[in-house]
C-alpha atoms as a printed R data frame, in Angstrom:
    type eleno elety resid chain resno      x       y        z
1   ATOM     1    CA   MET     A     1  7.428  88.060  -79.769
2   ATOM     2    CA   LYS     A     2 10.205  85.680  -80.501
3   ATOM     3    CA   ALA     A     3 12.852  86.473  -83.472
4   ATOM     4    CA   THR     A     4 12.399  83.879  -85.893
5   ATOM     5    CA   HIS     A     5 15.301  84.994  -87.633
6   ATOM     6    CA   ASN     A     6 19.062  85.150  -86.094
7   ATOM     7    CA   PRO     A     7 21.266  86.489  -88.350
8   ATOM     8    CA   PRO     A     8 24.832  84.947  -87.776
9   ATOM     9    CA   THR     A     9 26.660  87.664  -85.428
10  ATOM    10    CA   ALA     A    10 30.371  87.339  -86.798
11  ATOM    11    CA   VAL     A    11 30.911  89.897  -90.028
12  ATOM    12    CA   GLN     A    12 34.593  89.611  -92.447
13  ATOM    13    CA   VAL     A    13 35.835  92.822  -91.258
14  ATOM    14    CA   SER     A    14 38.749  93.864  -93.837
15  ATOM    15    CA   PRO     A    15 41.936  95.651  -92.967
16  ATOM    16    CA   ALA     A    16 40.305  98.840  -93.983
17  ATOM    17    CA   ASP     A    17 37.971  98.688  -91.727
18  ATOM    18    CA   LEU     A    18 40.100  98.117  -88.908
19  ATOM    19    CA   LEU     A    19 42.022 100.843  -90.139
20  ATOM    20    CA   ARG     A    20 39.290 103.116  -89.939
21  ATOM    21    CA   MET     A    21 38.431 101.729  -86.561
22  ATOM    22    CA   ALA     A    22 41.455 102.442  -85.388
23  ATOM    23    CA   ALA     A    23 41.616 106.491  -86.556
24  ATOM    24    CA   LEU     A    24 37.869 107.024  -84.853
25  ATOM    25    CA   TYR     A    25 39.345 105.206  -81.085
26  ATOM    26    CA   LEU     A    26 42.497 108.156  -81.724
27  ATOM    27    CA   ARG     A    27 39.592 110.864  -82.026
28  ATOM    28    CA   ARG     A    28 37.529 109.777  -79.525
29  ATOM    29    CA   HIS     A    29 40.666 108.687  -76.721
30  ATOM    30    CA   GLY     A    30 43.274 110.333  -77.687
31  ATOM    31    CA   TRP     A    31 46.706 109.564  -79.341
32  ATOM    32    CA   HIS     A    32 49.893 108.504  -77.676
33  ATOM    33    CA   GLN     A    33 53.755 108.812  -77.998
34  ATOM    34    CA   GLY     A    34 56.613 106.386  -76.618
35  ATOM    35    CA   THR     A    35 54.426 103.554  -75.664
36  ATOM    36    CA   TYR     A    36 51.676 101.293  -77.018
37  ATOM    37    CA   TYR     A    37 49.292 103.303  -73.976
38  ATOM    38    CA   ALA     A    38 49.315 106.593  -71.860
39  ATOM    39    CA   PRO     A    39 50.119 104.797  -68.866
40  ATOM    40    CA   ILE     A    40 46.549 106.155  -66.649
41  ATOM    41    CA   ASN     A    41 44.515 103.595  -66.001
42  ATOM    42    CA   THR     A    42 41.451 103.281  -68.044
43  ATOM    43    CA   PRO     A    43 40.164 100.748  -70.154
44  ATOM    44    CA   THR     A    44 40.408 103.345  -73.232
45  ATOM    45    CA   PRO     A    45 44.013 105.135  -72.626
46  ATOM    46    CA   PRO     A    46 44.939 107.358  -75.240
47  ATOM    47    CA   ALA     A    47 47.122 105.149  -77.837
48  ATOM    48    CA   CYS     A    48 49.669 104.815  -80.059
49  ATOM    49    CA   ALA     A    49 49.051 103.807  -84.048
50  ATOM    50    CA   ALA     A    50 50.193 100.055  -83.460
51  ATOM    51    CA   GLY     A    51 48.053 100.363  -80.086
52  ATOM    52    CA   ALA     A    52 44.593 101.698  -81.555
53  ATOM    53    CA   ILE     A    53 44.771  99.006  -84.446
54  ATOM    54    CA   GLY     A    54 45.650  96.525  -81.316
55  ATOM    55    CA   ILE     A    55 42.716  97.563  -79.564
56  ATOM    56    CA   ALA     A    56 40.443  97.586  -83.008
57  ATOM    57    CA   CYS     A    57 41.502  93.871  -83.274
58  ATOM    58    CA   ALA     A    58 40.680  92.408  -80.351
59  ATOM    59    CA   GLY     A    59 37.897  95.000  -79.081
60  ATOM    60    CA   HIS     A    60 40.237  95.473  -75.725
61  ATOM    61    CA   ARG     A    61 43.452  97.150  -74.613
62  ATOM    62    CA   VAL     A    62 46.596  94.762  -76.110
63  ATOM    63    CA   GLU     A    63 49.777  95.162  -74.206
64  ATOM    64    CA   HIS     A    64 51.273  92.975  -76.875
65  ATOM    65    CA   PHE     A    65 50.854  91.214  -80.125
66  ATOM    66    CA   SER     A    66 51.693  88.424  -78.119
67  ATOM    67    CA   GLN     A    67 48.657  88.415  -76.414
68  ATOM    68    CA   LEU     A    68 46.526  87.567  -79.297
69  ATOM    69    CA   ASP     A    69 46.244  84.359  -80.814
70  ATOM    70    CA   GLY     A    70 44.242  83.312  -83.701
71  ATOM    71    CA   ASP     A    71 41.821  85.019  -86.097
72  ATOM    72    CA   THR     A    72 42.434  88.223  -83.849
73  ATOM    73    CA   LEU     A    73 45.891  87.474  -83.976
74  ATOM    74    CA   ALA     A    74 46.212  87.509  -88.155
75  ATOM    75    CA   ASP     A    75 43.893  90.671  -88.628
76  ATOM    76    CA   TYR     A    76 46.417  92.851  -86.430
77  ATOM    77    CA   LEU     A    77 49.615  91.127  -88.224
78  ATOM    78    CA   THR     A    78 47.501  91.880  -91.786
79  ATOM    79    CA   THR     A    79 46.455  95.648  -90.831
80  ATOM    80    CA   LEU     A    80 49.490  96.051  -89.253
81  ATOM    81    CA   ALA     A    81 51.471  95.243  -92.403
82  ATOM    82    CA   VAL     A    82 48.899  97.790  -94.957
83  ATOM    83    CA   PHE     A    83 49.570 100.304  -92.207
84  ATOM    84    CA   VAL     A    84 53.222  99.945  -92.881
85  ATOM    85    CA   ASP     A    85 53.078  99.087  -96.370
86  ATOM    86    CA   TYR     A    86 50.811 102.681  -96.605
87  ATOM    87    CA   LEU     A    87 54.212 104.188  -94.545
88  ATOM    88    CA   ASP     A    88 56.545 103.081  -96.800
89  ATOM    89    CA   ALA     A    89 54.840 104.014  -99.554
90  ATOM    90    CA   PHE     A    90 54.001 107.817  -98.921
91  ATOM    91    CA   ALA     A    91 55.906 108.508  -95.392
92  ATOM    92    CA   PRO     A    92 59.003 106.229  -95.439
93  ATOM    93    CA   VAL     A    93 61.324 107.230  -92.641
94  ATOM    94    CA   PHE     A    94 64.738 105.664  -93.433
95  ATOM    95    CA   HIS     A    95 67.330 104.240  -90.368
96  ATOM    96    CA   LEU     A    96 70.700 105.571  -90.972
97  ATOM    97    CA   ASP     A    97 73.485 104.179  -89.167
98  ATOM    98    CA   GLU     A    98 76.754 106.264  -88.053
99  ATOM    99    CA   ASP     A    99 78.625 106.353  -91.193
100 ATOM   100    CA   GLY     A   100 74.982 107.171  -92.971
101 ATOM   101    CA   HIS     A   101 74.729 103.720  -94.618
102 ATOM   102    CA   LEU     A   102 71.042 102.926  -94.597
103 ATOM   103    CA   LEU     A   103 69.506 100.321  -92.321
104 ATOM   104    CA   ASP     A   104 65.993  99.722  -93.151
105 ATOM   105    CA   GLU     A   105 64.163  99.865  -95.920
106 ATOM   106    CA   HIS     A   106 60.625  99.329  -94.170
107 ATOM   107    CA   THR     A   107 58.915 102.468  -92.369
108 ATOM   108    CA   SER     A   108 58.557 101.394  -88.109
109 ATOM   109    CA   PRO     A   109 55.246 102.305  -87.149
110 ATOM   110    CA   TYR     A   110 56.495 102.897  -84.197
111 ATOM   111    CA   SER     A   111 58.950 105.665  -84.956
112 ATOM   112    CA   TRP     A   112 56.812 107.448  -87.449
113 ATOM   113    CA   ASN     A   113 54.031 107.376  -84.715
114 ATOM   114    CA   ASP     A   114 57.150 108.794  -81.876
115 ATOM   115    CA   ASP     A   115 58.655 111.447  -84.650
116 ATOM   116    CA   PRO     A   116 58.678 114.702  -82.420
117 ATOM   117    CA   ALA     A   117 57.311 116.632  -85.301
118 ATOM   118    CA   ARG     A   118 54.020 113.961  -85.483
119 ATOM   119    CA   THR     A   119 50.603 115.137  -84.967
120 ATOM   120    CA   ALA     A   120 47.934 113.388  -83.665
121 ATOM   121    CA   GLU     A   121 45.881 114.163  -87.463
122 ATOM   122    CA   GLN     A   122 48.713 113.194  -89.196
123 ATOM   123    CA   VAL     A   123 48.298 109.884  -87.592
124 ATOM   124    CA   ILE     A   124 44.676 109.851  -87.868
125 ATOM   125    CA   THR     A   125 44.736 110.592  -91.615
126 ATOM   126    CA   ALA     A   126 47.379 108.322  -92.289
127 ATOM   127    CA   LEU     A   127 45.332 105.574  -90.949
128 ATOM   128    CA   GLU     A   128 42.401 106.487  -92.597
129 ATOM   129    CA   THR     A   129 44.331 107.367  -96.070
130 ATOM   130    CA   ALA     A   130 45.787 103.504  -95.612
131 ATOM   131    CA   ALA     A   131 41.968 102.345  -95.263
132 ATOM   132    CA   ASP     A   132 40.944 104.201  -98.207
133 ATOM   133    CA   GLU     A   133 43.852 103.093 -100.223
134 ATOM   134    CA   TRP     A   134 43.120  99.558  -99.370
135 ATOM   135    CA   ASP     A   135 40.120 100.009 -100.493
136 ATOM   136    CA   ARG     A   136 40.979 101.396 -103.713
137 ATOM   137    CA   LEU     A   137 43.552  98.162 -104.207
138 ATOM   138    CA   HIS     A   138 40.847  96.190 -103.398
139 ATOM   139    CA   GLN     A   139 37.515  96.899 -105.649
140 ATOM   140    CA   GLN     A   140 36.555  94.794 -109.025
141 ATOM   141    CA   GLY     A   141 33.549  95.936 -110.250
142 ATOM   142    CA   GLY     A   142 32.065  97.411 -106.862
143 ATOM   143    CA   GLU     A   143 32.797  94.971 -104.416
144 ATOM   144    CA   ASN     A   144 35.635  93.627 -102.726
145 ATOM   145    CA   ARG     A   145 37.622  90.586 -103.237
């Protein structure tokens, strides 16, 4: 029997969806510090937060955002910015120079992820909570705007 209706395959995905996908990726494949991915030869290596966001956006391992183009690059940059905004508000990291002066007001997702005291559960929870916060801020009358 031949289908008479073929729904569109493209689905609008929000930054919250991508953050949740990144969290799920880390739950399934593991978390990593120091580089985007653990140095193992597998298509689904343990990843840092930014690496997991890259995989969520592209659907495959991405060594650097410059490998992305078009909508995928826009999705990655937007989703990473949403995550950084969440970290700035709820888990700030302040970088000081040798004189104790603030160098950077924005949290780096890389230094936050790579903090020696960080745990996988903290990273996963931050991704999921950032997604929830994005949804909360973008709900209007029960629908996304």
